[in-house]
N, C-alpha and C positions, 0 to 999 in steps of 0.2 A: 332259828330265832322267830320268836310268834309274835305281830305287832297286830292291835286292836286299834279299829281306825273308827272314831267315833265321829260322826254326822258325815260317815260314807257318801250319803245321799246326795248331798251338796256338791258344788260344784267342784273344788278345790280337795275336797275327799273322794270325790270320787274319781279325778281325777290320780290324786297318789296311791289311790289303790290298787288302780291298771297298773299304774309303773312300777308299785312293788312288786304286785303278782308276774309280770313280765319278768322282773329283776330276778324272780325266782325266790323272794321274801316267800315266809308262811301268813298270809294276810289275813284278817280277821275283819269285814267290814262289815262294820256295826249301821243299823239301819232301825229307824222305830217302825215302819211298814214295812210290808212285803211290795208295795206298788213301789217304795223308795229303791228296792236292790234289784227289780227285774232287771235292769240294765248290767249290774254287774255283775248276776247270775248267766244271763248270756255270755258273759264275756267268759264264764269260766272259774269264777269266784264262788265262794260260798258264804251267805252273808250268814249275819246273826240278826237275829229280831230281837226288837223290845228298848227299854227306851232307859237310859241312868239316873233320870230321875228318881226313878223306882229303884230303893237299895238292895231288894231282892232280886229282881233284873240287872242291877248293874253289875251283883256278884258272879250272878252267870253267865252272862255277858263278857265279863273281864277272864274267867275261870283261865287258866293256863295261859294266859297271856306274860310276854317278857317283856313288855312296853305296848303304853297307851298313849297314844295320838290324837288330841282332840281339836278337832276342827268345827265341832257342832255349835250354832249362833241360830236359836229359835227363834222363827219370826213370831212377834207376837205384839205387842201394844209398847212401844217404849218404858214407859214404868213400870213393866212384869219382866222385861227380858234380860234386867241385869240383877236381878232374884234368881230367875231359873237358870242361869248358868253358874251364879254362883253355887247353888245347889247341886246342879250338876259335877260342880268341879270336888265338891265336897264330898258326893255318893264314891264318883271314882275314886280318888283320892285312897278313901277309906275299904272300898271293895276289889281294890284292884291287887293281885296276890302281892306277896311282900318282897321286895326287892324290884319289882317294876317298877323304871322309872314313867313318870309323864309328861308328856311335853303339851303344852296348849301352845296351841297356832292362832297369835296374833295378826295384826295387819301394820304395814306402816304406817295405814290411815292413824293409828294411835298417836303418832305425831301429830296431828291437825291438819296437815298439809294447807299453805295458804295456794293460793289460785298460782298458775305458775306464772305469771305476770308480777305476783306483786317482789318487789324489792327486799320484804321483811321476810328472815329466816329465824325467826325468837320462836321455837315449839314449845314453849315452855306451857303454854294452855292450849288444851285440844281446844280445835274449834267446831267440834260437834259433839251431839251427843252418842254419837257411835262411835269415834274417838275417846271420850271420856270413860265410856263403859269399858272400851276395852284396856286403858289404862289402868280403871281401878279392877278390872278383872286377872290382867295378870298380876296386879299384885296381891291381888286374895292367893292365887295359886300359888305365888313363891313364897307367903306366909307359911304355906306348910310342907315346907323345905326341911323340919326335921325328921319329916315322918317317911320322905322316902326323897330320892331326887325328882328336883322339877326344873323344867327347861322350859323357857319361852321363846316363840321364834315370832319375830315378825315379816309376815310374809309382802311383799311389792306383788308386781305381775308374775303370776304362774300363766306358763307358756305348757301348749300340748294340745293334742288334738279337739280337745273337749274346750278350750278357753277360748273369748271372745277377744281376749288380746292379740291370740295367735293370729284369729282370723285377719284382724284389723292390720299387723306386724306383715303378715304374706301378703 
């Protein structure tokens, strides 16, 4: 199985790419820039470079993949992030090989977590713009479920040698 990891130069995408590689999975880390992929290349992975925001690039980057895992979350003005990610999702779903499932990586923060001292546990409303964006983008990804298998995973703490939470835990 060949898995494309979009956003592989981000904190979680990098960790997952390394884990999959160690487990013997044929992983294709996708990074917008060569500088973003230097670490992964030094660890023995072969990265693909380009942006899924461009349809031609998306088709080239995803060619031959059996599954697409999307960890990307661009840094930009809050008013532009939602549209950028939505466009990326659309391009990935349109350009990924037929039959390749799409996995949108969200976060448990989409619940809009209260401060841990809070007695209230009603997560009906997101508490931050980030949480609101993630909920919206989850729904947007799932709206394409007639075109291919779509999954949304809400990650909480990701542990691994590169993660801050792991160092704090140790």
